[in-house]
N, C-alpha and C positions, 0 to 999 in steps of 0.2 A: 440250789442244789439238784444234783441230777442223781436219783437212786439213794441207795444207802449201803454202806459196808456190811456185807453179809459174812466175809472171811476175808482176812487180810492175806496178801500174797506171802505165804510162810517163808519161800527162799528169800524174799527180799528183806522180811522182817529179820530173819537170822544173819542176814549180811550186816544190817544195822546193829544187831546185839553183839555180833563179831567185833565191830569196831567200837561199840560201847566198852566191851571188856578190855579190848586194846588200850583204851583210852581211859581205864578205871572210872567209867561213868557207870552208875547204877541205875540212872532213869533220864530220859529226855523227854521235853514236851515239844512236839513239832506243830507249827502252825501255819506252814506254809501250805496253801490248798493243793498246789501241785505236787507237793511232797507226798501229802496225803493221798492224793490222786495215785502217785508211783506205788504207795504201799497198798492200796486197797482197790484200784480200778474205778473208784468213784469220784466224781468231782463235786466239791461244794463250793458255793459263791456266798461267802458270809458277809461280804460288805464290811461295813465298820464293825460288825459284832465278832466276838470271840470265836475262834474254831481251834480246837485243840486235840492232838493225838498224844497221849502220854504212854511211853513204851518203857517197862522196867525188863528185868530179866525173866520174869515169869510171865507177866500178863500185860494186857493194855486196855486202855478205856478212851473212848471218843467222846469229847465234850462238844455238845450241840446246843443253840440256842433252840427252843422249843417250836420256833417258826420254822424249822427245819425239820420235818419229820423222816424218820429213818427205821430200816427194820434190823440194824444192827443190835446184836445182843448186849454188847458191853457199851451201851452208850450211857452217857449221863447227861440229862436235859438241865437247863437252866433257863432263867426268864431274864427278861431286861432290867427288871428291878433287883436280881439277886446280886449278892457280893460275889465276885468272882474268887477272891481266896477262899472263902468259905466253902463253895463249891468244889475247888480243886483239893484243899487242905486234907479230906479224908483219904485221898488217894496218893499223896505225896509221902516220900520218905524224907521226912523234915531234917532229919540229922546227916543226910547225903547232899551231895552237890547235885543240882537239877540243870542239866544240859537244856539250853533253849535255843531256838534257831533264829537265825538274822532277820527273819521277816516278822518276828512278834512285835507288835505294836509297844511303843514305850509306855502308853497309858495302862497297859496290862501288866508289862514288866515290872515298873517301877513299884507298884504295890506288892506284886509278887515277892520281890527282893526284901521285903519286911518279914516274910515268914520262912523263906528257904534261901540258900545260897544258890545264886544263878551264875552259870558259867557258858561259854560260847560252846554249845553243842552242834552247831551246823554240820560240823564236817563229817559226823557219822552217817547223815543221809546225802550230803553233798558227794562224797566218796563213794558210797554205795551207788549212787545215780550215775557217776562217772564211768562205772564199767558194766557195760550194757549186758543183759542176759540174751538167750537166743530169741525170745519173743521180740524183744526190743530191736534187735539187729534187724530182724525179718521186717519189722515195721518201717525201720529207717531206711532200708534197701528199697523198699516199695515207695516210699515217699519220695526218694532221690530219683526212682525211675519215672514217677510222675513228673518231677521236675525237669529231667531230661526231654520227655515228650512235650512239655509246655514251651521250652526254650525254642524247639524247632518251629512251633506254632507263633510263639511271640516275634521271632524273627520276620515272619510274613506280614506283619503289621507295619513294617518299615517301608514307608512309600513316600514319593515326593509330596511335600506340603504338609506332612503330619505333624503335630506338636508331641511334646513329652506327654503332657497330660491326657491327649487323646488316645495314646497308647496304654498308658497307665491304667486308664478307666476300662479298658477291655480285658484286663489280665485276669481278674478273680473270676468271671464268668467261663473262661478257658479252663482255669484250674478245676472249677465246679463241674464242668463237662467230662473232666479227666478223673472225677471221682473224688478230689480233695474237698475238704469243707471250708476252708478258709485260707488267708496268706498267714504265713508264721511270722512275718513283719510286713511294715508297708513297702512295697516295692520301690526299688530305685530305678528309674528310666532318666538317662542323662545324654544330652546330645552336645557334641562341640566342646566349648570350654567348660560346660557344666561337668563334663566327665572328669574334670580336674578337681572337682568337689567330691570328696569321698562320700559325703552323706547329702548329696543333693536332692531336695524334694522335686517331683516333677512339676514343670510349670508350662507356660505357654510357649516356650522357645520353639521355633520351627527348625525341622531338618534341614541340612543343606549339604551340598556335595563336598567331600573330605572330612566330614563329621566322625570324630568316634562316637560310638553309641554304646553304653553300658546298660546291661540289664543286670541287676542285683536282686534275685528273686528268690522267694520260697514259699511252701504251702504246707498245710496241716494235713496229714492222711491218718485215720485211726489213731487220733491224739499225738502222732510225732511229728517232727519238724523236718523240713528239707531247707537248705539254703545253697545257693550257686551263682556265681557271677561269670558272665562272657561279655567279651568287649567286641565289637564289630566296627566296620568303617563303611560310610556310605559312598558308593561309586568309584571312590579312589582312596589311597592312603599316601602321605607324604613319606619321605625317606625318614623323617624324624619318628613319625607315627610307627612306621614299620620297625624301627631300631628299639624304640620304647617297648612295642609289644612283643617283639623276640627276647627282650631282656626279661620281662616280666614272666613269659612263658618259660624261659630257663629257670628262673628262680622257683617257680611252681614245681615244675618237674623235678629238678635236683633235689628240692626238698622232699617231695613224695618218695624220690627213689631212696632215700635213707631211712625210710620209716621202719620200725620193726618194735618189738617188745624191749623195755629196758634202756631206752635212751633219753637223755635229757630233753625237756620241752624247750628250754632256751637255746640248745643246741641247733634245733630244727629251725628255731627263728633265726639264728645265727647264719646258718646256711644261706637261706633266702636273701637275708639282709646284706650278707657279704657280696653276693653276686650282683645285686642292684648297686651297692656303693662302688664295687669295682668297675661298673658301667658307668659310674659318673652321676648316678641320680639318687645317691643315699639321701640327701635331704628331702627328697619327694616321696620318700617311702615312710609315711606319717603314722602308722597304727601298727599294733601287733600282728603276727603273721596268722594268727587263728584264735579261735574260740571252741568251747566244747559245746554240744548241742544234744538234744534229746526231745523230752516233752517241751521243755522251754527252748527258743531258738538261742539263746545265749545261757548255758549253764555254768555252775561253778567249774574253774579251770580254763586255763587258756594257754596258747602256745605264744610266748613273750619271753624277751630277755630278762624279765624279772621272776621267771618261773623254773626253779631247779629240779622240779619233780620228774619222776621218771614215767615213762609211757607204759601202759599195762594192757594186756589182752582185753579187748572189749571198749577200750576207749573209742569215742568217735568225735572227731573235731575238724574244723576247716583248715585249709590251707590256702590263703589268699594274699598273696603279694600284690602290691599295686604301686604305680608310679604316678603321681598328680603334678604335673609340670605346669606351673602357673606361667611361666615365660612363654611358653609355645601354646598352652591352653590346651594340652593333651593329656588325657588321662586314661589309664589302662589298668584293670583287676581282672584277674583270672582266679577262680575260686573253686575248690572241689571239697566234698566231705570225704574223710578217710575213716577207715575202720582199721585199728591195729591188731595184728594177728602174732602170733608165736614168731614166725621167721620173716616178717614181712608186713604188708598192708594191702588192703582192698581199697580201691578209689571208687566211692560209690556213684559218682556222676561219670557217665559215659558220653556225653556230649563233647565233641572234638575240641582240641586246643588249636587246631588250624587257624591261622588268619583268614577271616572271611570277609570279603568285600560284598556288601549287598548292592545289587544293581537296581 
């Protein structure tokens, strides 16, 4: 646990309560530590123990194991030997549905269902978190700026005889020198045919001339995540490599060009997917176009063929088309984070999309 809740962020709590009213929910029990951080600015690490923030239309209570001291006035402590149902019961509206979040452990949820009707309440926090406020937008822009700076340095690590793992092992120190605290996810560094594996883990593969080089990287700055992918080539690029690169670049930029408030997320995915399919590589684009991002690198919401929801001002998500051609052993991905605005979008990453050959 870091610190204690002194006062919940009132604007964010009201966003949650507005969604509760919209969904006719009188109470929600939030157990995801990251969502509690979103509402409070304080992070708790409960491990296997219960952590819960109960919000109704008038008040809230934070339920904490007594191992985690807190200055929060509205806290309710319990011990390892306490019956959790008995701890929660006085604060619940037992005749009303209780919204619970998707991260609540089944060993807590199953007994709770014996005393109150539990329903999925995840969306009230998920949808609130999907629309970033001004402070979050500022932090996301700053994290992406660090990622831009880091990418320019990462590129200088590409030298004759270097291995993927040798490069990957140097990335965290570079991020920390730029002010970031950690990776937002384990970085992908892939050379040659490994670039055709979308989730390759860096290994002892040695760089060779003509290789595609993928950096899929991100950092955490002030509690918020960045995520960006760029593809380079070492010393030379084949005609097929150039063809694939330019097709991915077109898919990325055409999808970004259509962004604004009020368009379906599945239509954004379709725009990029159609471009790649028309270029003859549809079978090699094997993942969704993007994911939402914020405190977590992958948050609720995505840019996929299965998501008919509309973009909202304040949404931040990735646009990351890729082609992973197993026959040629060439893989290319170009990824940016984007912020939806009223009449368009801001691209949070400024690192160039130009095809770069590293000498």
